[in-house]
C-alpha positions as CSV (number, residue, x, y, z in Angstrom):
1,M,102.2,-107.5,-140.7
2,K,105.9,-106.6,-140.6
3,T,106.8,-109.5,-142.7
4,L,104.1,-108.5,-145.1
5,F,105.1,-105.0,-145.3
6,L,108.8,-106.3,-145.8
7,A,107.8,-108.4,-148.3
8,L,105.9,-106.0,-150.4
9,L,108.6,-103.6,-150.1
10,A,111.1,-105.8,-151.7
11,G,108.4,-106.8,-154.3
12,Y,107.7,-103.2,-155.1
13,I,111.5,-102.5,-155.8
14,I,111.9,-105.6,-158.0
15,F,108.8,-105.6,-159.8
16,R,108.4,-101.8,-160.2
17,S,111.8,-101.9,-162.0
18,F,110.5,-104.4,-164.1
19,M,107.5,-102.3,-165.0
20,I,109.8,-99.2,-165.8
21,Y,111.8,-101.2,-168.3
22,L,108.3,-102.6,-170.0
23,S,107.2,-99.0,-170.1
24,H,110.2,-98.2,-171.9
25,K,110.3,-101.2,-174.3
26,G,106.5,-101.4,-175.0
27,R,105.4,-104.2,-177.3
28,K,104.5,-103.9,-181.0
29,T,102.8,-106.6,-182.8
30,A,102.3,-107.1,-186.5
31,S,98.3,-106.3,-186.3
32,N,98.7,-103.4,-184.0
33,E,101.5,-101.8,-186.4
34,T,99.0,-102.3,-189.2
35,L,96.2,-100.7,-187.5
36,A,98.6,-97.8,-186.2
37,L,99.7,-97.2,-190.0
38,K,96.3,-97.0,-191.1
39,Y,95.9,-93.7,-189.1
40,F,99.3,-92.5,-188.5
41,T,102.3,-91.5,-190.5
42,P,105.5,-93.5,-189.4
43,E,106.8,-90.0,-188.4
44,E,103.7,-89.6,-185.9
45,I,104.4,-93.0,-184.5
46,K,108.4,-92.2,-184.1
47,N,107.3,-88.9,-182.3
48,G,104.9,-90.8,-179.7
49,E,107.6,-93.3,-179.1
50,E,110.2,-90.6,-178.5
51,Y,108.1,-88.6,-176.0
52,A,107.0,-91.7,-174.1
53,R,110.8,-92.7,-173.8
54,K,112.0,-89.2,-173.2
55,S,115.2,-89.3,-170.9
56,F,114.8,-92.7,-169.7
57,G,117.7,-93.0,-167.4
58,L,116.6,-89.4,-165.5
59,S,113.3,-90.5,-165.2
60,V,114.4,-94.0,-163.3
61,L,116.4,-91.6,-161.0
62,Q,113.4,-89.4,-160.5
63,R,111.2,-92.4,-159.6
64,A,114.0,-93.5,-157.2
65,V,114.6,-90.2,-155.1
66,D,110.9,-89.7,-154.8
67,F,110.5,-93.1,-153.5
68,L,113.2,-93.0,-151.2
69,F,112.7,-89.7,-150.0
70,P,110.5,-90.4,-147.1
71,F,112.6,-93.2,-146.1
72,V,115.6,-91.0,-145.9
73,F,113.7,-88.4,-143.9
74,F,112.2,-91.0,-141.5
75,F,115.2,-93.6,-140.9
76,L,118.4,-92.9,-142.5
77,A,120.6,-90.5,-140.2
78,A,122.5,-90.8,-137.2
79,K,119.3,-88.9,-135.6
80,P,116.6,-89.0,-138.4
81,L,115.5,-85.8,-139.6
82,S,111.8,-86.6,-139.0
83,W,112.4,-87.4,-135.3
84,T,114.5,-84.0,-135.3
85,L,112.0,-81.9,-136.5
86,H,109.3,-83.6,-134.2
87,E,111.4,-82.8,-131.2
88,V,112.2,-79.2,-132.2
89,L,108.6,-78.6,-132.5
90,K,108.0,-80.0,-129.1
91,G,111.3,-77.8,-127.9
92,M,109.5,-74.6,-129.2
93,G,106.5,-75.4,-126.9
94,I,104.5,-76.2,-129.8
95,H,101.9,-78.4,-128.5
96,I,98.8,-77.8,-130.4
97,V,98.5,-80.7,-132.9
98,T,97.3,-78.6,-135.5
99,L,100.0,-76.1,-135.5
100,Q,102.5,-79.1,-135.2
101,V,101.3,-80.7,-138.4
102,L,101.0,-77.7,-140.6
103,I,104.7,-76.7,-139.6
104,F,106.0,-80.1,-139.9
105,L,103.9,-80.5,-143.6
106,A,105.6,-77.0,-144.6
107,V,109.1,-78.1,-144.1
108,Y,108.5,-81.7,-145.5
109,F,106.9,-80.9,-148.8
110,L,109.1,-78.0,-149.1
111,C,112.2,-80.3,-148.7
112,S,110.4,-82.6,-151.3
113,F,109.3,-79.8,-153.8
114,I,113.3,-78.4,-153.7
115,I,114.7,-82.0,-154.2
116,M,112.3,-82.8,-156.9
117,L,112.5,-79.5,-158.7
118,P,115.4,-80.2,-161.2
119,F,113.6,-83.2,-162.1
120,R,110.2,-81.5,-162.8
121,F,112.0,-78.6,-164.5
122,H,113.6,-80.9,-166.8
123,F,110.6,-83.1,-167.5
124,G,108.0,-80.1,-167.3
125,Y,109.8,-77.2,-169.1
126,T,112.8,-78.4,-171.0
127,L,111.7,-81.7,-172.5
128,E,108.1,-80.0,-173.1
129,H,109.4,-77.2,-175.1
130,K,112.0,-79.8,-176.9
131,F,108.8,-81.6,-178.1
132,G,106.9,-78.3,-178.8
133,F,104.2,-78.6,-176.3
134,S,105.1,-75.8,-173.6
135,N,104.2,-72.5,-174.4
136,M,105.6,-70.9,-171.1
137,T,108.6,-68.9,-170.2
138,K,110.9,-70.1,-167.5
139,K,109.4,-67.6,-165.2
140,E,105.8,-68.9,-166.2
141,W,106.7,-72.2,-165.5
142,F,108.3,-71.4,-162.0
143,L,105.2,-69.6,-161.2
144,Y,102.9,-72.2,-162.3
145,S,104.8,-75.1,-160.4
146,F,105.0,-73.2,-157.2
147,K,101.0,-72.4,-157.6
148,Q,100.5,-76.1,-157.9
149,F,102.8,-76.7,-154.8
150,A,100.9,-74.0,-152.6
151,V,97.5,-75.6,-153.8
152,G,98.5,-79.3,-153.2
153,T,100.1,-78.4,-149.8
154,V,97.1,-76.4,-148.5
155,I,94.7,-79.4,-149.6
156,T,96.7,-82.0,-148.3
157,A,97.2,-80.1,-144.8
158,I,93.5,-80.1,-144.2
159,I,93.3,-84.0,-144.7
160,V,96.2,-84.5,-142.7
161,C,95.6,-82.1,-139.8
162,A,91.9,-84.2,-139.5
163,A,93.8,-87.6,-139.8
164,Y,96.0,-86.6,-137.2
165,Y,93.0,-85.0,-135.1
166,I,91.4,-88.3,-135.2
167,F,94.7,-90.4,-134.5
168,R,94.7,-88.8,-131.0
169,R,91.2,-90.2,-130.4
170,P,90.6,-94.1,-129.7
171,T,91.1,-96.3,-132.5
172,I,87.4,-96.9,-132.9
173,Y,87.3,-93.5,-134.4
174,L,89.4,-94.4,-137.3
175,W,86.5,-94.9,-139.6
176,L,86.1,-91.0,-139.4
177,I,89.0,-90.6,-141.5
178,P,87.4,-92.2,-144.5
179,V,84.1,-89.9,-144.0
180,V,86.3,-87.0,-143.7
181,L,87.9,-88.0,-147.1
182,L,84.5,-88.7,-148.6
183,A,83.1,-85.1,-147.7
184,F,86.2,-83.6,-148.7
185,E,86.1,-85.2,-152.2
186,F,82.5,-83.7,-152.7
187,I,83.5,-80.7,-151.7
188,I,86.6,-80.1,-154.0
189,T,84.5,-81.7,-156.8
190,F,82.1,-79.4,-156.6
191,L,84.2,-76.2,-155.6
192,Y,86.9,-76.9,-158.3
193,P,85.8,-74.6,-161.1
194,Y,85.3,-71.8,-158.5
195,L,88.3,-71.9,-156.3
196,I,91.1,-73.9,-157.9
197,L,90.4,-73.7,-161.6
198,P,90.6,-69.5,-161.7
199,L,94.1,-69.9,-160.1
200,F,95.7,-71.6,-163.1
201,Y,93.3,-70.5,-166.0
202,K,91.3,-67.8,-167.6
203,K,88.0,-68.8,-168.5
204,S,85.6,-67.3,-171.0
205,R,82.2,-67.8,-172.3
206,F,82.4,-69.7,-175.5
207,K,81.4,-67.6,-178.6
208,D,82.2,-69.7,-181.6
209,E,78.5,-71.0,-182.5
210,N,80.2,-73.4,-185.1
211,Y,81.6,-75.1,-182.3
212,A,79.0,-74.5,-179.4
213,R,76.0,-75.6,-181.5
214,P,77.0,-79.2,-181.9
215,M,78.0,-79.5,-178.3
216,R,74.5,-78.3,-177.3
217,E,73.0,-80.7,-179.7
218,V,74.7,-83.5,-178.2
219,A,73.9,-82.6,-174.7
220,E,70.2,-82.1,-175.5
221,K,70.0,-85.5,-177.2
222,A,71.4,-86.8,-174.0
223,G,69.1,-85.2,-171.8
224,V,71.5,-82.8,-170.1
225,K,70.8,-79.4,-169.4
226,V,74.0,-77.4,-170.2
227,N,73.9,-74.4,-168.4
228,K,77.5,-72.7,-169.8
229,I,80.2,-73.8,-172.4
230,F,83.3,-72.1,-171.3
231,Q,87.0,-72.0,-172.9
232,I,89.8,-72.0,-171.0
233,N,93.3,-70.8,-172.0
234,E,95.3,-74.0,-172.0
235,S,97.4,-72.3,-174.9
236,K,99.1,-70.2,-172.2
237,Y,100.6,-73.2,-170.8
238,S,101.1,-76.0,-173.6
239,K,99.6,-77.3,-176.8
240,H,97.9,-80.4,-175.1
241,T,94.3,-80.7,-175.6
242,N,91.3,-81.8,-173.5
243,A,87.6,-81.2,-172.3
244,F,85.4,-81.9,-169.3
245,F,82.1,-81.4,-167.5
246,T,81.7,-80.1,-164.0
247,G,78.5,-79.5,-162.0
248,F,75.9,-81.3,-159.9
249,G,72.1,-81.5,-160.3
250,P,70.3,-80.8,-163.5
251,E,72.6,-78.2,-164.6
252,K,76.2,-78.8,-166.3
253,S,78.9,-76.6,-167.5
254,I,81.5,-77.6,-170.4
255,Y,85.0,-76.7,-170.3
256,I,86.8,-76.5,-173.5
257,F,90.7,-76.2,-173.8
258,D,91.4,-73.4,-176.4
259,T,94.0,-75.9,-177.8
260,L,91.2,-78.6,-178.8
261,I,89.3,-76.3,-181.0
262,K,92.6,-75.3,-183.1
263,T,93.1,-79.1,-184.3
264,N,89.6,-80.7,-184.3
265,T,86.6,-80.1,-186.3
266,P,83.1,-79.0,-184.7
267,E,82.0,-82.5,-185.0
268,Q,85.2,-84.0,-183.2
269,V,84.9,-81.5,-180.2
270,A,81.2,-82.7,-179.7
271,S,82.2,-86.2,-180.1
272,V,84.7,-85.5,-177.4
273,V,81.9,-83.8,-175.3
274,A,79.8,-86.7,-175.7
275,H,82.4,-89.0,-174.1
276,E,82.3,-86.7,-171.0
277,I,78.4,-86.8,-170.9
278,G,78.8,-90.6,-171.1
279,H,80.5,-90.6,-167.8
280,W,77.7,-88.3,-166.2
281,K,75.3,-90.3,-167.6
282,N,76.6,-93.3,-166.0
283,N,77.3,-91.7,-163.0
284,H,80.7,-92.6,-163.1
285,V,81.9,-89.4,-161.0
286,L,79.8,-90.5,-158.3
287,K,80.8,-94.1,-158.5
288,N,84.5,-93.3,-158.3
289,I,83.9,-91.1,-155.3
290,F,82.3,-93.6,-153.4
291,L,84.9,-96.4,-154.8
292,S,87.4,-94.2,-153.5
293,F,85.6,-94.0,-150.0
294,A,86.1,-97.8,-150.1
295,G,89.5,-97.7,-150.8
296,S,90.2,-95.0,-148.1
297,V,88.5,-97.4,-145.7
298,L,90.9,-100.3,-146.7
299,M,93.9,-98.0,-146.6
300,T,93.2,-96.5,-143.2
301,W,93.3,-99.7,-141.3
302,I,96.2,-101.0,-143.6
303,V,98.3,-98.1,-142.6
304,Y,97.2,-98.4,-138.8
305,F,98.2,-101.8,-138.5
306,T,101.4,-101.4,-140.7
307,Y,102.6,-98.8,-138.8
308,S,101.9,-100.1,-135.5
309,A,103.5,-103.3,-136.4
310,I,106.8,-101.4,-137.6
311,C,106.9,-99.1,-134.4
312,C,107.0,-100.1,-131.1
313,Y,107.8,-98.1,-127.8
314,T,110.7,-98.9,-125.6
315,G,111.8,-95.5,-124.3
316,S,114.8,-95.1,-126.9
317,D,116.0,-91.7,-127.3
318,Y,114.7,-91.5,-131.5
319,P,113.6,-94.0,-133.7
320,H,115.4,-96.5,-135.4
321,F,114.7,-98.7,-138.4
322,S,113.3,-101.7,-136.4
323,L,113.0,-103.8,-139.8
324,L,117.0,-103.7,-140.2
325,D,118.6,-103.6,-136.9
326,G,116.0,-105.1,-134.4
327,S,115.9,-101.7,-132.7
328,A,112.5,-100.2,-131.7
329,L,110.7,-97.0,-132.8
330,T,109.3,-94.7,-130.2
331,M,107.1,-92.6,-132.3
332,S,103.4,-93.1,-131.9
333,I,101.1,-92.8,-135.1
334,S,99.4,-89.7,-133.6
335,D,103.0,-88.1,-133.7
336,I,103.4,-86.0,-136.9
337,G,107.0,-87.2,-137.1
338,G,105.7,-90.4,-138.3
339,L,104.2,-89.0,-141.3
340,P,107.0,-89.8,-143.7
341,L,106.7,-93.7,-143.1
342,I,102.7,-93.2,-143.4
343,S,103.6,-92.0,-146.7
344,A,105.7,-94.5,-147.5
345,I,103.1,-97.2,-146.5
346,L,100.7,-95.4,-148.7
347,T,103.0,-95.5,-151.8
348,I,103.8,-99.6,-151.4
349,F,100.1,-100.6,-150.6
350,S,98.9,-98.3,-153.3
351,F,100.9,-99.9,-156.0
352,W,99.9,-103.2,-155.3
353,L,96.2,-102.2,-155.2
354,A,96.6,-100.0,-158.3
355,P,95.4,-102.8,-161.0
356,I,91.8,-102.9,-159.4
357,E,91.4,-99.1,-159.5
358,N,92.6,-99.0,-163.2
359,I,90.3,-102.0,-164.2
360,V,87.4,-100.1,-162.9
361,S,88.5,-96.8,-164.5
362,R,89.2,-98.6,-168.0
363,K,85.5,-99.8,-167.9
364,F,84.2,-96.8,-167.2
365,E,86.0,-95.2,-170.2
366,V,84.9,-97.9,-172.4
367,T,81.4,-97.4,-171.3
368,A,81.8,-93.7,-172.0
369,D,83.4,-94.4,-175.4
370,T,80.5,-96.6,-176.2
371,Y,78.2,-93.8,-175.0
372,E,80.2,-91.2,-177.2
373,I,79.7,-93.4,-180.4
374,G,76.3,-94.5,-179.9
375,M,74.9,-90.9,-179.3
376,G,76.7,-89.6,-182.4
377,G,75.8,-92.5,-184.7
378,H,79.1,-91.8,-186.6
379,P,82.0,-94.1,-185.5
380,E,84.3,-92.3,-188.1
381,I,84.0,-89.1,-186.3
382,Y,84.6,-90.9,-182.8
383,I,87.8,-92.6,-184.5
384,K,89.1,-89.3,-185.9
385,S,88.7,-87.4,-182.8
386,M,90.7,-90.4,-181.0
387,V,93.2,-90.3,-183.5
388,Q,93.5,-86.6,-183.4
389,L,93.8,-86.5,-179.5
390,A,96.8,-89.3,-180.0
391,K,98.6,-87.0,-182.5
392,D,97.9,-83.8,-180.2
393,N,99.2,-85.4,-177.3
394,R,101.9,-87.7,-179.0
395,S,100.5,-90.8,-177.3
396,F,102.6,-93.9,-177.2
397,L,100.7,-96.4,-179.7
398,F,102.4,-99.6,-178.3
399,P,102.3,-99.9,-174.7
400,H,103.1,-103.4,-173.0
401,P,99.8,-105.2,-172.0
402,L,101.0,-105.6,-168.5
403,V,102.0,-102.0,-168.1
404,T,98.4,-101.3,-169.5
405,F,96.8,-103.5,-167.0
406,W,98.8,-102.1,-163.9
407,Y,98.9,-98.4,-164.5
408,A,96.4,-97.4,-167.3
409,S,93.3,-95.5,-166.3
410,H,92.4,-95.3,-170.1
411,P,92.3,-98.1,-172.8
412,P,95.4,-97.9,-175.3
413,I,94.5,-95.6,-178.0
414,L,94.3,-98.5,-180.5
415,E,92.1,-100.5,-178.2
416,R,89.8,-97.6,-178.8
417,V,90.2,-97.2,-182.3
418,K,89.0,-100.8,-182.7
419,L,86.1,-100.2,-180.7
420,G,85.1,-97.4,-183.1
421,E,85.9,-99.8,-186.1
422,S,83.6,-102.5,-184.3
423,Y,80.8,-100.5,-184.1
424,E,81.3,-99.4,-187.6
425,K,81.5,-102.7,-189.1
426,N,78.0,-103.6,-187.1
427,Q,76.4,-100.7,-188.6
428,R,77.4,-101.8,-192.0
429,T,76.0,-105.3,-191.5
430,K,73.0,-104.3,-190.3
């Protein structure tokens, strides 16, 4: 397992560097360029390319720092930071596992947050303003970022505390970790609009009947009872557009970004809603949750065996990187000090398994797109809504196929436009 991890680590560095280059370059073909010019002006195409390629050198550095951080924290120092913090917590007489985990996570995530903050500020504030997306002041941006950090830390802390409690049990109980993740995902999916969404957005009942009526008609046609339609104030933060469904059981709620109705007609917004209904009608949310459960089962055992292969126990005063110098690690997987290594293992294996997840995701999106077109019966409206979404978000129209295959959870915008045109052509033929 150690050899496999080393090979995947080396492959990750080389192949991901190559993928970063392909992401920047893209691939423009004559047919795609002709199709793009049919719906977009040369200036709009150029805007998408500039937005996708913004600060390329700094984005490469950001990825490198983000990847190296757990390795530096765990391995590189006369006495590694991870081990030092672990020992400090023990020296303070803190032996309660949950408390150890919480303090370690707070320090670890805070260090990561501070190190990555300049990159986040550049890409999330400076460039978003430069490209005309962000509506936030610096104060609002920092408050928003801290909220994200706090919410993410709390959610992660709950999961990690449960994982480390299970790590201290016999190996046979490892199967409980995926079960905990599954239960937690159900809870978060259900509680998101009530607990997390209000921390970031102000929601209000949607009152514009010119837009609400087509949305209700689409929902009724699909046999979905819409309990409430909400509008959320995305314009407080940015000009990006979106919409989503939420809720379990027979009743659903629709959430519309206020930015969406500023640039789209009622029919186009209803088309976007039909896409979300397509996900619900095909049970994509539940399927994703259970696919995530299967993935977490696999990743739990990968982490356990990889960590055990890298770390052995010889009574050294502190851990060394056994993969480089032959020294042995003394930190058990049940010790919170090993968290950075677990994070690194997850990052590397998740990268190599990403295409599987994204192939499924793109298939779901095509199914939802097909449902959206079929529900409205007007592929030209679907095409207009896709084109407008691409314009609103400055989408890059010419991604490299390998990058799409590896990273993309949605089909490229021109592929979605082709789907609409194909449906329109079939209608004319019939």
